[in-house]
C-alpha positions in Angstrom: -0.9 -6.6 13.1 0.6 -3.3 14.3 -0.8 0.0 13.4 1.0 2.4 11.2 1.3 6.1 12.2 -0.5 8.5 10.0 2.8 9.6 8.6 3.8 6.0 7.7 0.4 5.5 6.0 0.8 8.7 4.0 4.3 7.7 2.9 3.2 4.1 1.9 0.1 5.3 0.0 2.1 8.1 -1.7 4.9 5.7 -2.8 2.4 3.2 -4.1 0.4 5.9 -5.9 3.7 7.0 -7.6 4.4 3.5 -8.7 0.9 3.2 -10.2 1.2 6.5 -12.0 4.5 5.3 -13.5 2.7 2.2 -14.9 2.9 -0.5 -12.2 0.1 -3.0 -12.3 -2.7 -2.9 -9.8 -2.4 -5.3 -6.9 -6.2 -5.6 -6.6 -8.8 -6.3 -9.3 -10.7 -3.3 -10.4 -13.4 -3.3 -13.1 -13.8 -0.5 -15.6 -16.8 0.8 -13.6 -14.7 0.9 -10.4 -11.9 2.8 -12.2 -14.5 5.3 -13.5 -15.9 5.8 -10.0 -12.4 6.5 -8.7 -11.8 8.8 -11.7 -8.5 6.9 -12.3 -7.1 8.6 -9.3 -3.9 6.7 -8.3 -4.0 7.9 -4.7 -7.5 6.4 -4.3 -6.4 3.2 -5.9 -3.4 3.0 -3.5 -5.7 3.6 -0.6 -7.9 0.7 -1.6 -4.8 -1.5 -1.9 -3.6 -0.3 1.5 -6.9 -1.1 3.2 -6.9 -4.6 1.8 -3.3 -5.2 2.9 -2.0 -5.8 -0.6 1.0 -3.4 -0.6 4.2 -5.3 0.1 6.1 -2.6 1.9 7.9 -2.9 5.2 8.5 0.1 7.5 11.7 0.2 9.6 11.2 2.0 12.9 14.3 3.1 14.8 14.1 2.3 18.5 16.2 3.8 21.3 19.7 2.5 21.1 20.8 0.9 17.9 17.9 -1.5 17.4 15.6 -1.2 14.4 12.2 -2.9 14.1 10.6 -3.8 10.8 6.8 -3.6 10.6 4.6 -4.9 7.9 0.8 -5.1 7.7 0.6 -8.8 7.0 2.4 -11.3 4.8 1.8 -10.6 1.1 -0.7 -13.0 -0.3 0.0 -13.5 -4.0 -3.1 -15.6 -4.5 -5.3 -12.5 -4.2 -3.8 -11.3 -7.5 -5.3 -14.2 -9.5 
């Protein structure tokens, strides 16, 4: 697993928080108590999803020359949704 830069992390979490605020379903299970503790803050929910590796986003990093490298945290595991 390669590490994301702080800028990539901010972009991924921000994009996911926007998706959640627009009505996208959560990728992790959260009880009502958990949501109340987080104060229904979409950024905090997106941070939890990011820490658990549940966000299926790939980052393209341009390398010197014309080569691009795609980086993802780990393969998205759909079984965690159930």
